[in-house]
N, C-alpha and C positions, 0 to 999 in steps of 0.2 A: 483406458489409456490415460496416463498422467498428462496433465497440461500445466503450463506455466502462465500466470497472469502477471503482466508488468504494468504497474500503475505509475504514471508520471503526473506531477502536480507542483504547484507553487502555493505559498502561504498567502492568505488574504491580507490586505493592508490592516495593520494593527495587531496581527498575530506574530509574535516573536519566535525565532527558531528555538529559543530556550523553552518557551511555553509549549510549542508543538512537540518537541523532542521529549520533554518530561511526560507529556500525555502518552506519546507513542510507547515509551519504555514502561510506564506504569499500567496502561490500559490496553492499547491496541495490540502490541506484540504478545503479551501473555494471553489475551483473549483469543486472538486468531490462531496462535500456536496451539491452543487447547482444543481446537475443532478437530473432529475425527477425520475430516476430509483433507486436512492440511498436512503435508509432509515437511514443509519448510516455509518460513516467512521471515524475510529480512527487509530492513529499511536502510536506505543509503542517502547521505547528504551529498549533493553535487558540489565539487570543489574546483572544477575547471574544465576546459576543453583541451583535448589532446592535440598538440601541434597548432593551436590557434589562440589568438587573443580574444578577450571578451568573456562574458559570463554564459554559462549553460542556459538553455531555454527553460529548464525545469530545475527547481531547487531540490526536489526529493524524488527518489525512485524506490518503489516497493517491488520485491520479487516474491510471488506467492506460488508455491508448488502445490497443486491440487491433485490428489489421488483419485477423486471421484467427483465429477462436476455435478451430478444429480444430488449427491449428499451435500455438497457445498451449497447448492441452491437452497436446499431445505434448511441448512444451518444458518445461512445468511438471512433467511426470512424470519428466523426466530427473534424473540423479544430482546435477548441480550445483544445479538449482533445488530439489530435495528437501532438500539441505543448507541452502540459504538459507532455505527455508520453515520448517525445523526450528528454526533460530536465531531467526527472527522470532517464531515461536509461543512460544518460551521467554521472550520479553520482553513480549508483549502479552496483553491480556485484553479482554473485551467486543468481540470482533472481528466485524464484519459486512462481507461482500463483497456489493455491490449491482451487478448487471449491468444496464446501461441501453441504451436505443436512443434516438437523437435523433428528435424529432417535428417539429422546425421550425427 
């Protein structure tokens, strides 16, 4: 069964949006999209709250559609993805990965 992972996060102090987004476009997106277990991977920048003032609690949202969680686990454990994950974790804070199942 396909599952969707939603990642919510903010940038660490000193990491600029331009720096993170350049890395995401050049490293993260093409690497993750190249995994056999991935059907789709998109990254979004938060720009506001619908119907409310203030800023969103998270600066960025990733949507990862996984076609096989077992294969995904194997791929994520590999050397290339461990390097990418390490670079990612150096830039982000308040990170939450939410694994979902579609109900309708």
